[in-house]
N, C-alpha and C positions, 0 to 999 in steps of 0.2 A: 142587531145584525142586519146587514143589507138583505133585501128580499130575494135577490138572485142567489146569494150565498145560502140562504135557508132552503130555497127550492133545490139547489145542488145537493145539499146535505140530505134532504128527504130522498131524492133520487138515488144518491149513493147508498143510503141505508137499504133501499129496495133492491137495487141492482148489484151492488158490490158486497156490502156487508151481509145482506140477506138476513137481517136481524129483526124484521118486522113480522109479528105473528098475528094470526087471526084469533077469534074467540075460543077456538078449540085448541089453541096453543100450537098450531101447525105453522110452519114457515110459509110466508107468502112469497111465491116465486113469480116475478114479473119477467116475461119473455120479451114483450114489446110494449112500448108506451108512446103515445103521441098526443099532442094537444096544443091549445092556445091558452096562455095565462096572462093575467093582469098582475103586475108587480107594483106594490105600493110605491109612490113617488116616481114612477117611470111613466112617461107619456106614451111610449111605444108598446105595441103588442109584442109578446114574446112567444116564439114557437119552441115547444119542447118535443124532442124525439129521442127514443132509446131502443136499443136492441141488445138483449143479453146484458153484457157489462159495459157497453158503449152508450153514451148519451151526448146530447148537444142541446144547448139553449142558445137561441139566436134572437136578438132584437130585430124586429122587422122595421121597414121604413114606414109602416102604417101606424099612425097615432090614434089613440082612443079619442073619440069626439067628446067634447065637454058636455054635450047635452044627452049623451047616451049612457046607459048603465053598462059598466064593465062586466064581462062574463068570463068565466073560466071553464074550459072543457078539456077533460082528459079521458083518453081511452087506454085501458090497460088490458093486456092479454097475458094470461099466466095460469098458475095453479094455486089453489088454496086462498084465492083472493077474497077479501071481505069488503064489500062495497062500503058499508057503514064506517068501518075503521079507517079505510083509505080516505073516505070523504072527510072524516074528523081530522085526520093528520094533515090533509091538504088545507083545509080551512084554518086549522091552527097555524100552519106554516105561513099562509098568506096574511093572516091577521095577527101573527106574532104573539100568540098566547102560549108561552113557553111550557107551562105545566101540561096542557093537553098535548103539546107537540112531542114531548118525550115519553108519554105514557106507554106507548106500544113499542118503543125501541128497547130490546133486551140485549144490550151490548155485551153482557157477560154470557149470553146463551146464543152464540152464532149458530144458525141453522146449517146443517150439512146435508 
C-alpha cells in the first residue's frame, strides 16, 4: 500500500474511528496533530495537520536532500494518549510492518 494511504488510514483511525487504545484499554482521543513526515519513495517532505475530525496531508515543494537523514516529527494533543503505542504505530506505518500496524486497532470496539 502507498505510504500516503497508510498515513491517512492511521490518522483516520485516530481522528474518525477513534479505535486506537492505550495500554489501559482507554480510547486515545486526538484533538490536534501536526507534523512533518517522510514517506517511502517520495522525495518531497509531507506536512500533516489535523483538528478534531479534519486533517490534511500536503506534499511540500521542499525535497529531502540525498545526503541528510530523513526525520519524522509529530505533535499530538489529546486525552489518554500513549506515546509508546503511538510511536510504534507510526513507525509500523512508515516502515510498512503490517502486523505491528494493526495490533492496536480494535475495529470491533469503537470508543464512544
